[in-house]
Structures are given as C-alpha cells and as structure tokens.
C-alpha positions in Angstrom: 142.0 133.1 117.7 140.1 136.0 119.3 141.8 138.4 121.7 141.5 137.5 125.4 138.8 139.2 127.5 139.3 141.0 130.7 137.2 140.7 133.8 137.3 143.9 135.8 135.6 143.6 139.2 135.5 146.6 141.6 134.8 145.7 145.2 133.2 147.7 148.0 134.5 146.2 151.2 133.4 147.2 154.7 136.0 148.7 157.0 137.7 146.0 159.0 137.0 143.2 156.5 139.9 143.8 154.2 142.0 140.9 155.4 139.1 138.4 155.2 138.3 139.7 151.7 141.9 139.2 150.5 141.9 135.6 151.8 138.6 134.9 150.1 139.9 136.4 146.8 143.0 134.2 147.1 140.9 131.1 147.6 138.7 132.0 144.6 141.8 132.7 142.4 143.4 129.4 143.4 140.3 127.5 142.2 139.9 129.6 139.0 143.5 129.4 137.9 143.1 125.6 137.4 140.2 126.2 134.9 140.6 126.0 131.2 141.0 129.4 129.6 142.4 131.2 132.6 145.3 133.5 131.8 146.0 135.6 134.9 144.5 137.6 137.7 145.7 140.5 139.9 144.0 142.2 142.9 144.7 145.9 143.2 144.2 147.8 146.5 143.2 151.5 146.4 145.8 153.8 148.0 143.0 155.9 149.5 141.1 154.2 152.2 138.1 156.5 151.8 137.4 155.6 148.2 134.2 153.9 147.2 136.0 150.8 145.7 138.8 149.6 147.9 139.8 146.6 145.7 139.8 146.0 141.9 140.3 142.6 140.4 141.6 142.4 136.9 141.7 138.9 135.3 142.2 137.7 131.8 140.5 134.8 130.2 140.9 133.3 126.7 137.2 133.6 126.0 134.0 134.8 127.7 132.7 131.2 127.5 135.7 129.9 129.4 135.1 132.5 132.1 131.3 131.7 132.4 131.9 128.0 132.6 134.6 128.4 135.2 132.4 130.6 137.3 129.5 128.2 137.1 131.7 125.3 138.1 133.1 127.3 141.1 130.0 129.2 142.2 130.0 127.8 145.7 133.5 129.0 146.5 132.9 132.3 144.8 130.0 133.3 147.0 130.8 136.6 148.6 130.2 137.5 152.2 128.1 140.1 153.9 130.3 143.2 154.1 131.6 143.3 150.5 130.0 143.6 147.1 131.5 143.0 143.7 130.7 144.9 140.5 132.0 142.6 137.8 132.0 143.3 134.0 133.7 141.7 131.0 135.7 143.8 128.6 137.4 143.4 125.3 140.3 145.6 124.0 138.9 148.5 122.1 142.2 150.4 121.3 145.7 149.2 121.8 149.0 151.1 121.4 
C-alpha cells in the first residue's frame, strides 16, 4: 500500500475574519472526515499576526484519488469566502527519519 499523502494549505485571511474562517474550516473538516480515505486534519495558527499566512491546514489522506474525489463531492461546502485565500498543494514523503 502506498504511503499516505499530505495536503498542506496555507491561508491568507483578512484581519477580523479569523473566527469566521475557523468556523468554515471546522465545517469543511466535519464533512471531509466522513469521506473514504481521510486520515486526519489539523489547523495551525501563526503566532505572528503580521505574517503572510495566518493559518496552515495539514491533512493526511490515504491516496491522492481519495482526496480529489472527496473534494469534488464536497465542493459546495468548501467554497471559500471573500477575505481569505487558500494555497493548497499535495505532498508525499521524500525523506523520513
């Protein structure tokens, strides 16, 4: 079985929209965690409020195909809002210690 893949999505969130963004992320995560192939997800908040990316989502999926299918099935709930922008990318482990 291939190694899981990681979705890393860095978010730019306008000042004052942080709480709304976190609620949106929770709703998306609740929907996605019911999908086949989902492993886990965590939202990280930057400790510096002036940074370019205030939030980083790290989620693990069994396969890229599982992620793509889940995202397609949940595209309506995953629509972002004006005031924040995601920068998603999928990664595989290159080196492990």
